[in-house]
N, C-alpha and C positions, 0 to 999 in steps of 0.2 A: 442337401445330406449326402453323404459318400455312402459308397456302395457298400463298406464295411459295417457303416452304424445301419443302413436298412437291414444288413441280414442281422445285425443285432438285433433290431427292435423287431424282427419278422419272428425271430426264436423267442421272445419275450412273450410275445402276444398271442391269446387263444380266444377263440370265439364260444361259445356254450348258453345254451338256454340254462338259466335259474333262477328261482325266488329270490324276488328282489325285495329288501324291508328299508322303505327311506324314513327317518325319523326329524322334527325339527322341534325347537322350544318355540310355544304359542308367545306373543306379545313379546320376543324376547329384547326390540329395542325399548320399548316400555321400562322391563326389568332391570335393563343395563343404565338406563339414564338413574332411574331409583336410587339405585342398589349396586353399582358396577361392580365390586370388587368379590362382595356377599354374592353375587349373582354368577360370576365367573367360578369361584369354589364352591358354591352347589351345584353348579353341572357337572361339573368335573369329578366331584363325587359319587353325585347319582350316576355317572357314567363308569366311573372307573369300581366301584364299589359293586353296583347292581345290575346295570345294562349291559356292559359288554359280560359280564361272569354269566348273565341268562342268556345272552345269545349263543354264547360257547355251551351252554347247557343244554341247547334245544339244536345243535351239531350245527350252528350258523359259524360264519367268520366276521367279524368287525371289517369293513373296507375301508374305513377310512374315520375320524371324527372331525368337524367342523367346529367352527364358532360355536353353533347353535344348534348343532343335529350331527348324527350318523348316517353310514348306510351300511347295510350289512346285505351277505348274501346267503342264501339254504339251499341243502340239495333237496330237502322235500317242502312242498309248500303249507304242508300239514304243521309242523314244525315251525316254519316262520310266523304263519294266525296265532299259534299256540302261544309262541313268544309274544309276541304281542300284545294278548291278551292280557297273560302274567306279566310284562309291563308296565301295562295299565292299572291291574291291579295293585302289583305293589309301588305303584306313585303316589295310589291313593296313602298307602299306610306311609310312607315314607313324608308326606307333605304334611302326615296330620296333627304335629306339633307346629309346623312353619306356618307366621302369618299370610291371611289371604293374599295380602299383597305383593308377598315373596316367594309363593310357590310356584315351582317350575308343573308347568303342565308340558306334555308332549302329544304331538301329533302324529299320528302314523298312519302312512298307505304301503300297500303290498301289492305288487303285481308278479307274475310272471314274463320276461321274455327274454330275446335273444342278445346278449351282452358280449359286451369284448373286454377282456379280463386282461389287467396287468397287473405287476405285482403288487403295487400299493395304489389299485383305481380298477374303476369298472364304470364303461359308459357305452351308450347305444339309446335305442329306443326304449329297451325294457327298462332301464335306471330312468327315462325322462317321464314315462308314464309314472312311476313311483313316484316321484319326486313331483309330480303333477296330484296325484293322489293324497300325498303328503299334505298338500297345500288347501285340498279342499277339505278336510277331515276338520272336526272340531276338536277343540282342546279336551285330551284326555280320551277323541276318538282314534277309530281305526277305519278309512274307507280303503276297496279294494276293485282293481279290474273284473270285469266278466268273467275271463278265465280263470282267477282265483276263484270266483263266487262259484263257476261250475265244477269247480276241483274238488273243492271243500264240501258242496252241501249236501252228500250223503254221506259223510265222514265226521262231521262235525256238526253238534246240534244246535248253532247257532242259527238267530233269524238273523233277515238280509234286506236293510230298507234300498230301493230303488231309487237314487237320485238324477236318474236319466243321462243323457249323454253330455261330455264335457269336450271341451280343444283342450287341445296338446300340443305346444309349442313345436313347429316342424314337421308335424305329422298332419295329413293332409285330412284325414278321417278323424273323430273326432271318438271319446271309446265312452263306453257306459260303466258308470259308475254304481258302486254299492258300499252301503254304509251297514257294519257290523251293527245289530241291536242295541241298543241303549238302553241301560235302565233311568229310572226317573233321577235327576241330576244329572247328568250328561256324566253318570260311572259307567265303565265296563259293565258286562256282565257278571256279576259275580260269580262264585263257585255254587252258589246253591242254587243257583236261577235253573228254572225249566229248562232253557234254550243252551245251558251252556254243558260241555265234559268236562267235568270237574277232576281232576287231581286226587286222588285217595287219602288222607292225611289221617291218621287215628290216632287220638290221645293214647297211652297206653296207662292202665292203671297200677299204682303199685305192685299188687300182688297176683294180677293176672295180664297174660298179654294178648295179643291179636296177631296168629298166621296168615298171611294173604298165601292163599295159594296160587303157584302164576298157572298158569293155563297154559299158556303157550309163548316162546321168544320170538317176536316178529322183526326185528330189530337188527339181525346177525352180531350184535354186539353182543358179548356174554353179561358185561355190566351194566346192562338195562332191561329190565323185564317187562313185557306189555302184555294187558289181559287183552282178550279178543276183541273188544271194542277199541284197541287203540291205545287205551286210558294207562298212564304210568303206572307200576304198582309201590308203593314205600312199604317196606315190613317192618314190622313190630321186631322188638327181639324174640329169639327163637324159642320156641315154648320150653325145651329143654332147663330154658335157665329161671324159669319162674315156676311158681307152687301150682297154679292152673292156668292150662292154655283155654280158648277158645277158638275154633276154627271158624273160618269163613270163607267159600268162595265170591268172587267179584262178579258181579253180574254187570252187563247193560247199562247204562242208566238208561233212565225211562224218559221217555219225550216222542216226538211223532212216527209213524212208520216211516220207513226207509220209502222215499218216492218211487216209483216205476216209471217217473219222467221227467225231463226237466222244461218239458213244452210250456209255455207261458199259458196262462188263461185268457181266451180272446174277448175284448172286449166291446166288439160288438159282432151282428151276426153277419156270414158270409152271404154273402143274398145272389141270388141269381146263378149259381152254381150248384146246382141239383145234380143237373146229369152229368157235368166233370166229375165229380165229387163219387158217386156211382160207377161210372166208367174205370175211373184210376184205381180204385178200393179193389175194383173184380179182377185187373191187370195181376194184383197179388195172389190169386190162384195158381198161376202161371209161372209168373216172372218175380223174382229175385232183386232185379235192379230196373229202377224207373226213373226217365229224368225228364223232368218239367222243363220244356223249353219253349221260348217265345218271347217278344219284345220286351221292353223295358217298361214297366209300367202292368201288364197286362193281369200281375197276380199270381205268380207262379207259387212264391213262397206263401202267402194266405193260403191257398189249393193245397198245396203239402201240407202243411200243418192240420189241416181240419181233415185228409186223409189219413194222417198221423195217428190224430185222437181217435180216428173210426177203429182202427186195425189196433190200438191200445190191446184188446181185449185178449190178440193171438200171439204176442209176444209176452213170455212169460219173464225174461229178465228187461222187460222193458223198450220205450221208444224214447233218443233222444235225439236230441238236433246238437250239430254244427254250424255253428253262423261264422262266415267266411269272409263276409263283407266287410269287418274293419279291418283283414288282414292285410299290409301291404309289401309283406315279404312269403312268397311261397313255402318257405322253408317251416313256416310255423303253422301249417298245415297238420300236419301229424300231432304235435301237442295242444293245439284246437281240438282237434279229433278227442283226443286223449284223456281231453279235461271233460268235453262232453259225456266220454263213455264210465267216468268215474275211475279213470287208471290213474293212480297218484304217481305225478310225475318222478323221477330218480336220476340219477346221475347217470351217464351217457349219453348217447346218440338216442334222440326219441323217432324212432322211423316206423313206415307203416308197417313194415315185418315183425317188430317187436310189439307195436300196439295188437297186431291181427293174434301175434301166439298170447299175449297178456289176457286178451278176450275170450281164449279159448274156444267152446263151443254152447257159448251163451247165444241164450234164443231172442236176439235182438234185431231193433228196427233202427236204422242211424237214418235222419234227415241232414243232408248234408249241403246248405244252401247259398246261394250265392257262389257257383265255381267259377263264373266265367275269368275273372281278370288272375287266378291262381288254378289254372284246368289243367296243365299236364300233373302240376305236383295230385292235385284232387283226383283226376282219373288212377291215379298208380296207387293212392291211398282205397279209394274202393276195391281195385281190385286185387290187393291182398287182403283186405277183411274178408271177401267174397270165397277165393281161393282157401284160406286157411279154415273158414267156419262155415256148413254147411247152412248153419241155421241161421245165418245174417239174411238180412236183407236191407236194400237201399232205396231211399228215394234221395234224388239231387234236383236241385233247380239252376237251372244257368243260360243265356241268353243262348248257348251253342251247343250242339252233341258234346261229351266229354270221349268219345269214342274209343271206350272201354268193352272190355271183353264182357259181353250177356245184356250190354244195356239195349234195355227197349226206350225206345223215343217217344213219349206223348205231347204231341206240342198242344199249346196251352191256345185255348180260342178267345177271341174278343168279346165282353158280353153284346146279348145278342139287342139287335137297336131295330125300330120299325123300319120297314124297306118303304113305304111311304106314308105321305097323310093321308086324312080322311078316315085314319079308323074310328070304332069308338073309343070311349077313357077308358074304358074297361079291359080293352083289348090293347091299350099301349104301355099300359102300368106295369101288363105281365112281363113285357120283354126286360131281361137282365137288366140292362144299361140305365133302362129307365127309372125301375125299381131304384136300382143303386143312386141316382141321381136324386130322386125325390127324397129317401131314408136320409142320405146327408145333407138335404138343403134344413131338413127339418129340423136336424140335429143343430144346426145354425139358426132355425127361423122355428118356432115349434108350432104359431099359426100357419105355417105353409101347407097350403092344399089344392094343388093344382084342377085344376078344368080345364075343359076338350082345348079351349084355346093356348093356357101355356101347354098344355101336355104337348100340343102338335110343336110349339117351340124347342119343348127338351128334347123332342125326339131330334129334331132337325140338329140342335146340340150334340148330340151323341151321335149322333150320323156324323157331323163333323170331326169329331174326337174318334172314329172310329171304334166305339166301344171299348175304349181303354179305361180300364178303372180308376188309375190314376188321376188320369188328365180329366173324368168323369165328377171327380171327386172332388180335384182344386177347381172346376168350373161351378159344381152346387153350392161350393164356400163361398164362392162370390155371388152365389143369385141373391141373398138375404141384402147386400148393399144396393148391388146396379137392377138387381130385380131381371127376371124369365128374358123379355125382348130383348131389352140393352144389352144383357149379356151374349144370346146370341148375335147380336147386329156388332160385336167385336172381337169376333172369333178369328179374324184375318190379322189380330195381332195379339193371338193366343199367347205369344211367350213372354209378353210381357204383361198378360194379365192373368194368366195361372202360376202365380207365384207364392203364393202362402198356405205349404203343406203343413204337415203338423211338424211342430217344434222338436218334438223327440225321434223325427223319422230321418233314416239317413240324409246325408246331403245331397244326395241325386235324387230320392225322391219327395224333396221340399219343394220342387217347382219342376215343371213341365222343361224348359229346356235345361235342367240340369240333369233327368234322367237322359235327353238325348245327347247329351256331351257325356256322358259316361259311354254308352254305346260307341259313339262316331273316333272317340281315342282308344277303344280296344281294337279297331281295326288297322290293319296294315294302310302307308300313303297309298300304293296302289288302291286298295279298295276303297277309301275315301274318296280317293279322284272318279273311280267308276261311278259311287252312289251318288256325289255329287253331279256329275253330267248326266246320271238318269232322272235327274229331279224335270227334265225338260218334259218329260212323257206325263202327262196330267190323266193320261189312263193306263191301259195297260199297253202292255208291248212285246214282242215275243225276242229272242236272241238275235235273229237275223238284223231287226230294227236297231237293236243295242249295239251291235258290232259298227252297222255302217252310221248311224250317227255318232258315237264317241270312240271310235278306234282313231289315230292317229298315229302320229310320229313318236309321239310320250307314251301312249298307250297299245301296244300291239293288238292283233285282233285276238292271240290267245288269253292275254291278259282282261281282257273284257268277258272272255267266258269263263275263267279262272273267278274274275272279281263277283259276277253275278250268281255265280254258284256259291262262292262262298259266304255273300250277302243274303242268300234265302239260309243257309244254314244258320248264320248270326242271327238268324228272325229279323233283320231290316228289311230285306223285301218277301212278298208275300208270292209265291207258284201257284201256277192252276198247271197240275200235269196232266191231267185227265180226259183231255182232247188229244189229235190228232201231234199236233203244236202247242207244244208248253207254249204260255203266255205267263208274264208277270207285271207286277204292280208294287207301286210304294203308295202306303196308305197314307192318307192327306198331310197329317201332322207330318210325317215322316217327309215327307214330298217339300211342306213348306220349308223344314226345317233345313233341307238339304237344299233349298235353291238360296237360301239365306249363305249357305257355303259357297256354293256356286257364283253367286254376287262377288263375295269376300275374295274369290280367287280370281277375279276379271275375267272368267270364261264364257260367260253367261251367252254373249250376244252371240260368239263364234256358233256357241253350241245350238243355241237356237234355231241361226241361221240355216246349217247342217240336217236340223230336225225335220225344218220346212222343207228342204229340197227333194229330203229322201221318200216325203211323201208326195212333192209334186211329180219326181218321177214312179211314182208307185201307181201313181192316179192314169200317168199317161201311158205306159206298160197297161193298165188292166182297160181303159178305152181303145190301145190297138189293141188287145185282145177279143173284142168285139161283145165286151159287155155291156155297151150303151153308157158307160161313165159307171154305172153303179161298183160299188166296192165291193167284195167278200163282206161276208156277216163279221160283225165282231171287230170290224178297225176302228180304229179313237177317233173319231171326227172329233168328238168334244173334245180332246186333246190339243189336238193338231187347231182348231180355232183357237182356246186357249194360249197356245205358243204364238201364232199369229197375230194378236188381239193383244199381247201383253206389252208394255208401255214400249220396250224398246225394239219391240217388231214392226218397225213404220219403212217406211218407202219401199227397198227392196223386196222385203218379206213379203208384201200385202200384196206387190204387183206380180212375185216371180209366184207365187202359190193361188190359180186363180183356175184352177179348175172348180167347175160347177157343182162338185160331189162334196165341193167343202162349203159352200156358201150357200146352196141350197136350206 
């Protein structure tokens, strides 16, 4: 492409957020095969006479018509959904006199997304998702994305059916799909259905008329009047033109009361978190912004949601969750938050400042979930809300701090595990990790009942899995097929074993390896290199030891210090800073994963050698200091033995580390 051509293309292309409606004809190939000319003419007539005008009526733009469908964009998602419903209703009437095998049924998908706009086309992830939703929809049906559902649920009284997560071509993460609830027979909701917001269409008698008094014009368009509930006004002839007039004031259509939250109803109890729930809930007596941080699978989201439910009565304007996990583009954070808060998408840039201004002084609690991969934008979003609205509060969940103003960090701990075997059964099952394992094992096998022996094995499993709820739930699901003892014996191969999470969970929560991959990929390459090399420490280590063992020409001392600090911040390393010298450690599951990565890098043997030599030198210094070969309290002898006994650590490793403190 020549420079001039590139300039011209740039000038004609723009990017914006839009509500996208994609539609196609169900069974188009079958219809064309049976009656090619008739099908083509009927479809053209439907589009020309009904669908395209309906889109214009709802302030949309038909972007293009294809052989079997069309694509449109709207400034308002409410307009897009209302248009889709009226299209489906109208198609029922238009098909009434057509033989069943020749009827044209339309499938519709609606999404809000970032799109690239050209004069005669739009494309991008927002369009791809709308097309996928259309393909999922039943003939005569409407499927919408989660962001659309969140945007309209408190403005339009339709019911929704959760269809779970669906994969979309070229997108790494699945999307959550909802079906607009349909009446019997596969028809869209009629205007008389209790879950529909109807248009008012009143018959006009010969000798009287009904004048509908408009309460307010919300559209800014003098040719379109709306009632306060957003329902269009259709006026009868004026009262002065009839012999008798009856006046009526439109009221909002009766339906379920406006929800004060979009939090989903929990499907299971939150086990072993009573203390944490009380602690986090109590923080909001003094704090407005609390971030729950912790390693992947620790249960930050579940804890945050339960705290939010506890706090619901304290927020007059509701508690709302914005789920950021599905986002791949940080620019979509503001529109996701706006949708969660029920702020209608309109033209122009949807910025944090604009959302904060639109929210005003409402007393709300916002839960902003899974921030780590869009953390800078999430931090800006939170600051804008809290600065503009002193009545707003925020719970964030992330694997690292947002580092935003007024942030209070709460590090979510693992579930409690028994510290040693030999305890009474009643005492063992009171630990949160064991109680969680037993509950999930019973869900898979109603006859499961732990005895003292199996409880001891469960305790060992929970310790090996570091009390991480996700890992424990994955392990418990295997207990019904492997048995407790076999499960415990196979945890060295935990990444191949713990692979069957909930089908509807985020992909990174469906296997143990996936959740570790997610955290690892969010690290910079220098941080990954430090993490891999730290895996040689089976026990705890000091910063001095880390520098001595892993610093070299590729990773200088300052990078080791920064890497350890950042990995602690990102919940990949556990820090104990209570003593005179800070000590660090990798949880067992994290270490097993990092060791695999170290093997893949080809650096394990050299790092293991330096680890062994470091401690050999330390032992010799201790002996020279007159300690009779006794090492200071807390030295990780077990970890050193693990390195020396490792399969690769033969020959010079074993001969080079001879101090009696290691082998006695």
